[in-house]
TISE-834123 format. One line per field, with one value per residue (C-alpha): x, y, z; residue in one letter; residue number from 1. Coordinates in pm, whole numbers. Each point is the difference from the previous one (the first is absolute). Layout:
N
east [X	...]
north [Y	...]
up [Z	...]
type [A	...]
seq [NUM	...]
***
This chain:
662
east [5417	-61	249	-141	139	-165	-326	5	76	-292	-234	106	-67	-339	-92	97	-200	-303	20	40	-298	-209	94	-92	-332	-87	98	-221	-292	45	38	-311	-191	82	-62	-339	-79	103	-183	-317	58	-189	197	321	110	174	-126	-325	-100	-326	-74	-225	-261	-8	204	197	295	135	348	212	378	-22	-217	-354	-254	-338	-162	-340	-236	-100	-340	-133	-339	135	-24	308	372	188	219	248	-91	209	-192	218	298	-223	-310	-204	-318	-260	-145	-343	-31	241	332	246	270	257	226	304	117	326	-108	346	-105	75	-340	-76	-358	-201	-305	-242	-266	-260	-278	-248	-162	-379	-62	165	-170	232	373	176	357	91	313	124	84	246	198	-27	-247	-242	-173	-238	-329	-221	-245	-181	-200	247	309	264	368	183	-233	83	-232	-293	-275	-162	-175	-9	-194	-19	268	-230	-61	-301	-182	89	-269	-283	87	1	27	174	247	286	-3	27	260	-57	-8	368	163	292	97	351	175	348	207	281	201	32	-304	-262	-310	-223	-304	-121	-338	-120	4	-338	178	-114	235	38	236	-2	208	315	-84	-83	-218	-81	-299	-129	-369	-310	-225	-188	123	-60	281	-132	162	78	-222	149	229	-48	326	123	330	210	273	234	354	220	321	283	280	239	-270	-352	106	197	-281	-264	209	26	-363	-162	207	-87	-360	-159	-83	148	-227	-11	-4	-101	-340	-101	276	-236	-143	347	37	-336	-266	-308	-318	-290	-358	-36	98	-126	-344	-52	-298	-154	205	-164	92	3	201	261	43	16	264	203	-5	96	299	131	-103	217	300	8	94	-166	83	-367	-336	-172	-379	-63	-317	-330	-7	-195	-368	56	317	119	-135	263	-220	-24	-303	-183	-135	342	196	-230	287	295	177	-32	140	307	50	-7	244	233	-4	112	293	-139	-1	-312	-27	-298	-47	-70	-54	-49	-356	-337	-306	-323	-183	259	-101	318	-86	-230	248	291	-196	-134	346	158	225	-30	178	-242	-107	12	-326	131	-207	143	140	-154	246	-2	212	-5	-268	-248	-10	112	188	370	121	200	334	127	-243	154	-347	-112	314	-60	-363	118	278	-206	-276	256	156	-344	-57	332	-91	-350	103	349	167	370	51	-122	51	-65	-127	-40	105	91	-45	-238	-273	-7	-322	17	79	48	39	203	42	364	95	191	287	-10	-294	251	31	-340	164	285	-246	-193	308	137	-332	-26	369	-85	-130	356	235	-242	-219	21	-105	-28	32	291	130	295	-51	342	77	-299	128	-275	-52	-128	-194	3	-325	-208	172	-175	25	191	349	0	91	-364	45	111	296	258	-94	51	376	0	-251	213	312	-184	-155	339	174	-268	86	-259	228	-258	-181	-290	-54	-356	-159	177	-169	-173	-354	-183	-246	-259	-244	-210	294	-46	-296	189	335	179	318	284	224	195	339	-57	-73	323	220	-173	86	364	38	-184	235	277	-208	-25	-328	-225	-380	-236	-372	-58	94	275	-183	-284	231	176	269	286	-111	-39	347	161	-178	120	352	19	-179	250	284	-133	-21	344	210	-162	-173	320	183	-287	-15	376	-12	-297	171	349	-77	-365	-67	354	34	-316	161	-273	-29	-97	243	54	314	154	26	323	86	-110	230	-99	-234	-160	-73	-174	-261	-83	-365	-8	270	44	210	-81	244	322	97	-302	-91	-335	-101	-360	-198	-294	-114	-227	162	359	243	327	95	296	156	232	242	176	374	129	-24	-345	-83	-289	-196	196	325	119	179	-76	190	-209	7	-170	-316	-65	-229	-295	67	-243	-289	-238	-351	92	317	97	344	192	366	204	266	340]
north [-4013	356	98	115	352	35	-132	257	277	-103	-13	348	133	-172	138	351	-38	-124	289	252	-149	16	365	83	-186	175	333	-67	-93	316	212	-138	13	368	62	-164	171	342	-58	-33	338	306	217	-54	304	86	-259	-59	-227	-78	-295	-5	-184	284	-162	262	-39	266	-40	189	5	-313	-195	-81	172	-91	-140	86	-15	325	50	-342	76	145	-221	85	43	321	193	270	365	314	221	-69	-203	-307	26	-298	-12	-272	87	168	-92	178	173	-45	247	-68	270	-110	209	-31	129	62	-184	-354	-73	1	88	-64	215	-208	182	-197	147	-186	93	63	-359	-151	28	-199	-21	-252	-71	-297	-57	-342	-27	-281	-108	350	106	290	244	297	94	42	-160	-319	-243	-286	207	-257	93	3	60	-319	-165	209	-123	328	1	310	270	381	146	220	-12	-192	-103	-369	-82	168	-205	-332	-279	148	200	-234	145	371	229	148	343	97	-41	142	-107	-86	-337	-121	-306	-159	-2	379	116	262	82	305	57	351	99	104	-365	-178	-286	-359	-248	-375	-183	-375	-282	191	288	366	126	369	75	337	11	208	-304	-159	249	341	156	277	79	372	184	23	-301	-310	-169	-190	59	-218	201	-132	27	-306	44	-249	-5	-212	-141	59	236	227	21	57	273	181	-40	87	318	103	-112	-51	314	33	61	368	-82	-257	-119	60	-142	-139	-231	-155	-73	-99	-225	122	-156	-42	-100	-180	-366	-12	161	27	233	-65	266	251	252	-243	-265	260	114	-361	-75	306	-83	-362	100	204	-258	-256	237	74	334	172	248	44	-170	-27	-22	-200	-65	-4	344	177	-4	51	-35	339	207	79	-43	-256	-227	162	-333	-168	315	239	224	-23	309	-133	-334	157	217	-306	-181	298	-3	-364	102	-108	185	-80	-64	-107	-195	202	-95	194	-122	169	-225	146	-17	231	361	114	-176	261	281	-197	-95	349	152	-252	-142	-367	-196	-16	-280	15	196	272	-115	-94	-348	-263	-274	-305	1	-226	200	32	230	360	271	73	348	150	90	135	290	244	119	-359	-69	315	-99	-337	134	295	-236	-224	291	103	-362	11	321	-114	-342	64	-276	33	-153	-253	-343	44	-310	-94	231	-273	63	-295	209	242	-48	-153	267	244	373	204	375	-28	-259	-297	-132	-313	-113	-34	378	8	-174	252	290	-169	-67	349	149	-203	52	362	-135	-58	-282	-185	-136	-336	-103	-340	96	175	73	235	118	-86	356	24	-31	-238	-364	-223	-297	-347	-131	-210	-325	-331	-175	-293	-145	-34	207	95	334	-168	41	-104	301	249	-20	-8	285	216	-60	58	328	112	-70	205	302	-32	-34	96	-333	-49	-376	-117	-93	-267	-333	120	130	-308	-6	-273	-136	316	229	332	-123	-229	-56	-286	-66	-88	-297	60	-104	206	307	-42	-42	304	210	-105	81	334	105	41	208	382	-1	-243	-21	-196	-62	-353	46	-233	-47	-171	-303	-39	142	-152	165	329	-33	-84	293	243	-140	65	335	113	-140	191	325	-30	-177	16	341	196	-183	54	372	30	-170	214	326	-80	-206	-17	375	62	-250	-213	-311	-225	-100	-363	-162	-334	-195	86	361	-95	-305	71	-264	-274	-250	-94	360	72	-275	-27	83	-54	236	376	289	302	248	-180	-141	-187	-329	-156	-362	-39	-321	13	-363	-170	-224	94	45	-2	117	29	346	143	271	203	53	171	-42	-21	19	-188	160	-234	166	-300	100	-191	7	83	-124	-327	-171	-92	-300	-25	298	-10	249	-79	142	320	76	113	-46	319	90	320	60	74]
up [-1643	134	265	341	-40	-342	143	279	-252	-219	302	105	-352	-15	344	-103	-320	196	248	-283	-183	319	55	-360	35	327	-149	-299	225	208	-316	-167	328	42	-370	11	331	-127	-327	209	165	-112	245	195	200	322	257	-192	-285	-177	-226	-303	206	254	275	194	236	236	147	249	-53	-213	244	-111	225	-146	-313	-135	-293	-169	-159	92	-159	-325	-306	-205	56	88	-238	94	-48	48	243	307	125	-6	-214	-118	-203	-26	-338	19	371	236	49	285	102	270	144	199	297	191	340	141	315	-112	-152	-371	-92	-314	-67	-205	-205	-194	-214	-217	-326	20	-115	310	341	227	70	221	108	217	207	102	368	-67	306	154	271	-51	235	-2	-165	304	238	-94	211	-51	76	-91	-10	-237	-297	-189	254	-127	-230	-108	-336	-218	185	-2	225	207	373	126	315	5	257	-191	-308	191	-120	-304	213	-78	-351	86	147	344	157	-30	-340	-195	-356	117	-3	99	-80	200	-325	26	-202	81	-207	50	-225	-79	150	-346	-108	33	171	47	166	10	236	-55	-146	100	-232	64	-285	-48	-222	-116	-90	66	-44	290	258	156	-200	-222	-332	-39	-244	-344	48	-211	95	307	178	226	171	266	126	53	196	46	254	203	228	129	282	-231	-256	269	166	-331	-106	333	29	-354	-34	345	204	348	304	94	369	263	116	358	223	261	-268	-31	369	152	-158	-184	140	-243	71	-333	38	357	-49	-380	-63	344	177	237	266	292	-187	-97	361	121	-265	101	371	-53	-214	293	261	-178	0	-372	-153	-294	-270	-82	17	-337	-39	-313	-199	186	162	-281	-95	-372	-202	-115	289	258	307	279	33	295	121	15	89	188	117	-243	132	352	-117	-160	307	227	-229	1	380	-11	-219	-336	-325	-204	-372	-210	-322	-316	-365	-328	-75	48	-17	-146	335	163	68	-176	-325	-151	66	-144	-310	-66	35	-234	272	-100	-269	-293	-228	-379	-6	228	297	343	-46	227	89	225	313	304	182	-282	-299	-11	-185	17	88	-288	157	-333	64	252	104	69	203	202	58	130	224	131	110	168	188	129	103	183	177	96	131	142	-202	-77	-342	-256	-151	-373	-175	-368	-284	-249	-372	-44	167	-294	-202	-346	-260	288	-31	246	32	-110	-258	135	-208	216	221	285	7	171	297	-12	25	283	211	-63	117	322	79	83	332	112	95	231	-280	-174	-351	-165	-368	-169	-349	-50	361	140	107	238	361	115	85	-281	130	-146	-144	240	92	57	337	-145	-35	-377	-307	-54	175	321	235	-259	-213	284	-54	-381	-26	230	-210	-329	115	130	-332	-178	214	278	301	261	-13	239	39	23	332	205	-56	-318	-44	133	-288	39	-255	35	-64	177	204	235	164	169	194	-239	70	322	-135	-316	213	200	-309	-154	306	-18	-370	31	277	-260	-246	6	194	186	-18	226	-13	132	368	126	330	-192	-10	336	227	-200	-326	185	153	-335	-166	267	-28	-375	-2	266	-210	-301	198	160	-266	-345	-4	81	-280	-241	77	-39	-340	-104	97	-127	-311	-110	-20	-132	-285	12	154	143	364	-68	-244	-177	87	-337	117	176	-216	-360	-151	244	-174	332	97	-331	38	373	74	378	132	-17	124	214	-147	-82	339	145	-167	90	-60	117	30	-242	9	251	260	-87	291	-196	-349	-235	-19	-263	110	-273	17	314	376	161	370	157	290	229	-110	-200	-323	-321	-327	-304	-355	92	123	362	36	237	220	291	2	287	-6	187	-201	-347	-152	-69	-38	20	-263	154]
type [M	V	Q	P	T	M	R	R	S	M	L	R	K	M	T	R	L	F	I	L	S	A	I	I	A	I	G	A	I	V	F	W	S	K	F	L	S	N	S	D	L	V	F	H	G	N	E	I	K	V	T	K	S	G	E	I	T	F	S	W	H	G	H	E	S	V	Q	G	Q	L	G	T	L	L	T	N	H	P	E	E	C	Q	D	S	E	L	C	L	E	W	D	L	Q	A	Q	L	Q	V	E	R	E	E	T	G	E	G	A	V	C	Y	H	I	H	W	E	T	T	P	S	T	S	T	L	E	D	C	F	F	M	G	P	A	H	W	Y	G	G	G	E	V	E	Y	Q	R	W	P	L	E	K	W	D	M	S	M	T	P	F	I	S	A	D	M	F	L	L	Y	P	E	Y	S	G	V	Y	G	S	V	I	E	P	Y	W	L	S	S	S	G	V	G	I	L	V	E	S	S	T	P	L	H	V	Q	V	K	N	R	Q	L	C	L	R	S	S	Y	D	N	S	K	Y	Q	Q	P	E	G	Y	S	T	V	R	L	D	Y	T	L	C	T	G	R	N	V	K	M	V	H	D	Y	M	R	K	R	Y	L	P	I	P	K	G	L	P	D	E	R	M	F	T	A	P	I	W	S	T	W	A	C	Y	K	V	F	V	N	E	S	S	V	M	D	F	A	R	K	I	L	D	H	Q	F	K	S	S	Q	L	E	L	D	D	G	Y	Q	V	T	Y	G	D	F	T	F	D	P	H	K	F	P	N	P	K	G	L	T	S	D	L	H	K	L	G	Y	R	V	T	V	W	I	H	P	F	V	N	P	D	A	N	A	Y	E	E	G	A	S	Q	G	F	F	V	K	D	E	H	G	E	P	G	I	I	K	W	W	N	G	R	G	S	L	I	D	F	T	N	P	A	A	S	K	W	F	T	D	R	L	R	K	F	Q	Q	D	S	G	I	D	S	F	K	F	D	A	G	E	A	N	F	L	P	E	N	F	R	T	N	S	K	L	V	N	P	G	E	F	T	T	H	Y	V	D	A	V	S	T	F	G	P	M	I	E	V	R	A	A	Y	K	N	Q	E	N	P	I	F	V	R	M	M	D	K	Q	S	S	W	D	W	N	G	G	L	K	T	L	L	T	T	A	I	T	M	S	L	L	G	Y	S	F	V	L	P	D	M	I	G	G	N	A	Y	G	D	S	G	F	Q	E	T	Y	L	P	D	R	E	L	F	I	R	W	V	E	L	S	A	F	L	P	S	M	Q	F	S	I	P	P	W	K	Y	D	E	E	V	T	R	I	S	I	K	W	T	T	F	H	E	E	F	I	A	P	R	V	L	K	I	A	K	E	E	T	V	V	D	G	S	P	I	I	R	P	L	W	W	I	A	P	D	D	P	H	A	T	R	I	D	C	E	F	L	V	G	S	D	V	L	V	A	P	V	V	D	R	G	V	R	A	R	D	V	Y	L	P	S	G	K	W	K	E	P	S	G	N	I	L	T	G	G	K	W	Y	S	Q	M	K	S	P	I	D	E	I	L	Y	F	I	R	Q]
seq [1	2	3	4	5	6	7	8	9	10	11	12	13	14	15	16	17	18	19	20	21	22	23	24	25	26	27	28	29	30	31	32	33	34	35	36	37	38	39	40	41	42	43	44	45	46	47	48	49	50	51	52	53	54	55	56	57	58	59	60	61	62	63	64	65	66	67	68	69	70	71	72	73	74	75	76	77	78	79	80	81	82	83	84	85	86	87	88	89	90	91	92	93	94	95	96	97	98	99	100	101	102	103	104	105	106	107	108	109	110	111	112	113	114	115	116	117	118	119	120	121	122	123	124	125	126	127	128	129	130	131	132	133	134	135	136	137	138	139	140	141	142	143	144	145	146	147	148	149	150	151	152	153	154	155	156	157	158	159	160	161	162	163	164	165	166	167	168	169	170	171	172	173	174	175	176	177	178	179	180	181	182	183	184	185	186	187	188	189	190	191	192	193	194	195	196	197	198	199	200	201	202	203	204	205	206	207	208	209	210	211	212	213	214	215	216	217	218	219	220	221	222	223	224	225	226	227	228	229	230	231	232	233	234	235	236	237	238	239	240	241	242	243	244	245	246	247	248	249	250	251	252	253	254	255	256	257	258	259	260	261	262	263	264	265	266	267	268	269	270	271	272	273	274	275	276	277	278	279	280	281	282	283	284	285	286	287	288	289	290	291	292	293	294	295	296	297	298	299	300	301	302	303	304	305	306	307	308	309	310	311	312	313	314	315	316	317	318	319	320	321	322	323	324	325	326	327	328	329	330	331	332	333	334	335	336	337	338	339	340	341	342	343	344	345	346	347	348	349	350	351	352	353	354	355	356	357	358	359	360	361	362	363	364	365	366	367	368	369	370	371	372	373	374	375	376	377	378	379	380	381	382	383	384	385	386	387	388	389	390	391	392	393	394	395	396	397	398	399	400	401	402	403	404	405	406	407	408	409	410	411	412	413	414	415	416	417	418	419	420	421	422	423	424	425	426	427	428	429	430	431	432	433	434	435	436	437	438	439	440	441	442	443	444	445	446	447	448	449	450	451	452	453	454	455	456	457	458	459	460	461	462	463	464	465	466	467	468	469	470	471	472	473	474	475	476	477	478	479	480	481	482	483	484	485	486	487	488	489	490	491	492	493	494	495	496	497	498	499	500	501	502	503	504	505	506	507	508	509	510	511	512	513	514	515	516	517	518	519	520	521	522	523	524	525	526	527	528	529	530	531	532	533	534	535	536	537	538	539	540	541	542	543	544	545	546	547	548	549	550	551	552	553	554	555	556	557	558	559	560	561	562	563	564	565	566	567	568	569	570	571	572	573	574	575	576	577	578	579	580	581	582	583	584	585	586	587	588	589	590	591	592	593	594	595	596	597	598	599	600	601	602	603	604	605	606	607	608	609	610	611	612	613	614	615	616	617	618	619	620	621	622	623	624	625	626	627	628	629	630	631	632	633	634	635	636	637	638	639	640	641	642	643	644	645	646	647	648	649	650	651	652	653	654	655	656	657	658	659	660	661	662]
***
């Protein structure tokens, strides 16, 4: 019989043996796991590793930042070469070189350089979004936020008129783009302009493709290879990486737009009158604005004042005395701007001169390219030609002098208007550079202008307008996208965001040939949201609804003038023109490690101390609000503690929820 003490001793020994065996087994599993894992690696360096199947992982201080798949379209496996710190070759297809840079500012950057052999025409890298949230890229019709909500198939990354391409516009990028993306995991990606870039954002992947096929990218003469060049930076969080990358790669505005455009609303004839504007309707519009106690930064005459597109003259039947009209408007306190575009239609008097002087973008045969735009067919002025730019601006200045107008609203300019196989006076490395030249040329008219297209134009001190918005509540270019478009443009370096007309463009079934009164509640919520943006723009008159809508509109335009505009101008002068900080900011700007702040699509910041939570859904009179960490004051003076959600905060029809950071 075994004594109890002996039994306990044997049990202790068996337990120790079992634990030791388990430790050895676990150690063996870990060892073989690492061995097998490392045996699959073709490269394992400082914070970066690549497998034989082309999977790549970037880390920051030991924490995984992002995973991706290199060379998704290549058919063999990479092998290491010796040309740089990280050099991989896909035999007979392509070579990849990666250069690592310690920035000294917290971020670590990797400069990725791909080049194919002549037998390979396309390169593609994809990055998995994983649990992180992504931002950037540019304007799209369905401006969801963050990007994992997108469903964009592979398409050339060039700017386009989304409305002209209807109903296919959901598959193209809009008027303001920048090949720059950010992740909440502390990753930033910027693609070189020399890359013929196509982008896909769907299934929680961001795919970057380089190809000259099926696009307006033009392969340089003498080149038979394709390159994909981009920089990927990692850091502690999204704010730190964005701060580094915007300061290094995004130009800073050289000054401010016209200050009156920040404070008082712009009034446009477009949504209200469409192309049926005339001298008497403009004067009636101007008088009613004043009669209803509204202020104005300027009154803009949109499409419908010209006889032919491309001639800078007023239709004498609709505007018999344009200089008298502008004089009368000036006496009422208005500044006057008119709508201008870069097209000249063949029936315009200016067409023959422009064609004979070689001032238009040419087709592959060297003839003036004829392209389709929303008002017919015409040729595009070649702004890469200094003489053509001068011809355009000289004619505009004479138009200004003859008519007494003050400035201009410049429309279009997107790269999709370039003819197929186009030829420009100066070679374009990227079709988007046409937009750059256009905006640079029109910016010579000073800070009172506005444009709707931009590419690498962040340093121009002008307002950049959002693409036309639909008069709807939804994500199809409706009210919800007003907020997300403003934040996206701001992150891309365009801080002076001009929101589209309050209530949307009121496009009916006949498009530009009719208008209607947008939903009353939609109009009111649009006014409230716009009041917190850098500028406000009306066209549909509030008094077309009733006295309550007029009263609410006056209330929030006054609030904008007295409360928001001074803050916006202070931010612009002390931050935007100093270090490029945007005016309109996502919540993660002040809470980059907060998982709620990185995904919210219905709140935003004005600077870093005003949080806005608008109502963007029909019939809603209360909504949940998330306040980041800190103390936040309501307009009533009540102090709330941040770092948590507040359920069903009341937001009656004439109010918008906002909070001041203490």
